[in-house]
C-alpha positions as CSV (number, residue, x, y, z in Angstrom):
1,M,-24.9,-23.6,13.3
2,D,-28.5,-22.1,12.7
3,L,-28.8,-18.4,12.8
4,K,-32.7,-17.5,14.9
5,Y,-34.1,-14.3,13.2
6,V,-33.8,-12.3,16.4
7,D,-30.0,-13.6,16.8
8,S,-29.4,-12.2,13.4
9,G,-31.2,-9.1,14.3
10,D,-29.3,-8.2,17.3
11,M,-25.7,-9.4,15.1
12,I,-26.7,-6.7,13.2
13,V,-27.3,-4.1,15.5
14,A,-24.3,-5.5,17.4
15,L,-21.9,-5.1,14.2
16,V,-23.4,-1.4,13.4
17,M,-23.0,-0.7,16.6
18,L,-19.3,-2.0,16.6
19,V,-18.8,0.0,13.3
20,A,-20.3,3.1,14.6
21,A,-17.8,3.0,17.8
22,L,-14.3,2.8,15.6
23,V,-16.0,6.0,13.1
24,F,-16.6,8.2,16.0
25,Y,-13.8,7.0,18.5
26,S,-11.5,7.6,15.5
27,I,-12.9,11.0,14.8
28,G,-12.3,12.3,18.1
29,V,-8.8,10.7,18.4
30,W,-7.3,11.8,14.7
31,T,-9.2,15.7,14.9
32,E,-7.7,16.0,18.2
33,H,-4.5,14.9,17.1
34,V,-4.0,16.8,13.3
35,R,-5.3,19.8,15.7
36,G,-2.5,19.3,18.1
37,K,-4.8,19.9,20.9
38,V,-8.0,18.1,22.5
39,R,-11.5,20.2,22.2
40,F,-14.9,19.4,23.8
41,T,-16.2,18.1,20.5
42,D,-13.0,15.6,20.5
43,L,-14.2,14.4,23.8
44,L,-17.8,14.2,22.7
45,F,-16.8,12.1,19.6
46,I,-14.6,10.1,22.0
47,L,-17.6,9.7,24.5
48,I,-20.2,8.3,21.4
49,G,-17.6,6.0,20.5
50,L,-17.4,4.7,24.2
51,V,-21.8,4.4,24.3
52,C,-21.9,2.6,21.2
53,Q,-18.9,0.3,22.1
54,A,-20.7,-0.6,25.0
55,V,-24.3,-0.9,23.5
56,A,-22.6,-3.2,20.9
57,T,-20.8,-5.5,23.6
58,G,-24.1,-5.7,25.6
59,F,-25.8,-7.0,22.6
60,I,-23.0,-9.3,21.5
61,H,-23.3,-10.7,25.1
62,G,-27.4,-11.0,25.1
63,I,-27.3,-13.2,21.9
64,N,-27.7,-17.2,23.3
65,S,-26.7,-19.3,20.3
66,I,-23.3,-18.5,21.2
67,S,-21.1,-21.3,22.8
68,E,-20.3,-20.3,26.2
69,L,-15.9,-20.2,25.4
70,V,-16.8,-17.8,22.7
71,D,-19.0,-15.4,24.7
72,E,-16.5,-14.7,27.6
73,S,-14.0,-14.2,25.1
74,H,-16.6,-11.7,23.1
75,L,-17.2,-10.2,26.6
76,L,-13.9,-9.9,27.8
77,L,-12.9,-8.4,24.5
78,G,-15.6,-6.0,24.9
79,I,-14.9,-4.9,28.7
80,L,-11.6,-4.1,27.6
81,C,-12.4,-1.9,24.8
82,I,-14.7,-0.2,26.9
83,L,-12.1,0.0,29.7
84,I,-9.2,1.7,27.0
85,I,-12.0,4.1,26.0
86,L,-13.2,5.1,29.5
87,F,-9.2,5.5,30.3
88,H,-9.0,7.8,27.1
89,V,-11.9,9.8,27.8
90,F,-10.8,10.6,32.0
91,W,-6.8,11.6,29.9
92,A,-9.4,13.8,27.5
93,M,-11.0,15.4,30.5
94,W,-7.6,15.6,32.3
95,A,-6.2,17.3,29.6
96,L,-8.8,19.6,28.4
97,T,-8.9,21.1,31.9
98,T,-5.4,21.2,33.3
99,I,-2.5,20.6,30.9
100,K,-1.2,24.3,30.3
101,K,2.6,23.2,28.9
102,P,2.6,22.8,25.0
103,D,5.5,19.8,25.8
104,A,2.5,17.6,27.9
105,R,0.2,18.3,25.1
106,A,2.3,17.2,22.4
107,K,3.1,14.3,24.7
108,F,-0.8,13.4,25.3
109,N,-1.7,13.6,21.4
110,R,1.4,10.8,20.8
111,F,-0.2,8.6,23.4
112,S,-4.0,9.4,22.3
113,I,-2.8,7.5,18.9
114,F,-0.9,4.8,21.1
115,I,-3.9,4.6,23.0
116,W,-6.3,3.7,19.8
117,C,-4.1,1.5,18.2
118,I,-4.3,-0.5,21.2
119,W,-8.0,-0.6,21.3
120,L,-8.0,-2.0,17.5
121,I,-6.3,-4.9,18.6
122,P,-9.5,-5.8,20.6
123,Y,-12.0,-4.4,18.7
124,F,-10.9,-6.4,15.3
125,L,-10.7,-9.6,17.4
126,N,-14.2,-9.0,18.7
127,I,-15.8,-8.2,15.3
128,Y,-13.4,-11.6,14.1
129,F,-15.2,-13.9,17.0
130,T,-18.7,-12.4,16.5
131,V,-18.9,-13.1,12.7
132,S,-16.9,-16.2,12.5
133,S,-18.7,-17.8,15.2
134,H,-22.1,-17.0,13.7
135,F,-21.6,-17.0,10.2
136,S,-19.2,-20.2,9.5
């Protein structure tokens, strides 16, 4: 499969944004987990990760040289990643504003890491499909 110049530029932007999503989302989740409570800065990093994930999904979907089946899987995996992070954002906002009990915050911390681990599955599948469909 031949790559066009525009497609490879879009692919580079998509991959950079996917890596940025991993970095920012991970910083938000792990600083909250290590600290033991969520703060506004953690939520901000998670939101930046969400934006990066959405931009990457848009770029990947916009690349025209992908077959229809692979394009569908990219879009579905990207949307799944976005929904997982969005759920985490709303949950973090709720925890930031309403949770007062220490045991409830501890549950949020444990499940926060669990959500991050679940997000990694479609995240890495999306990268695998992106790279394998364009550079094979």
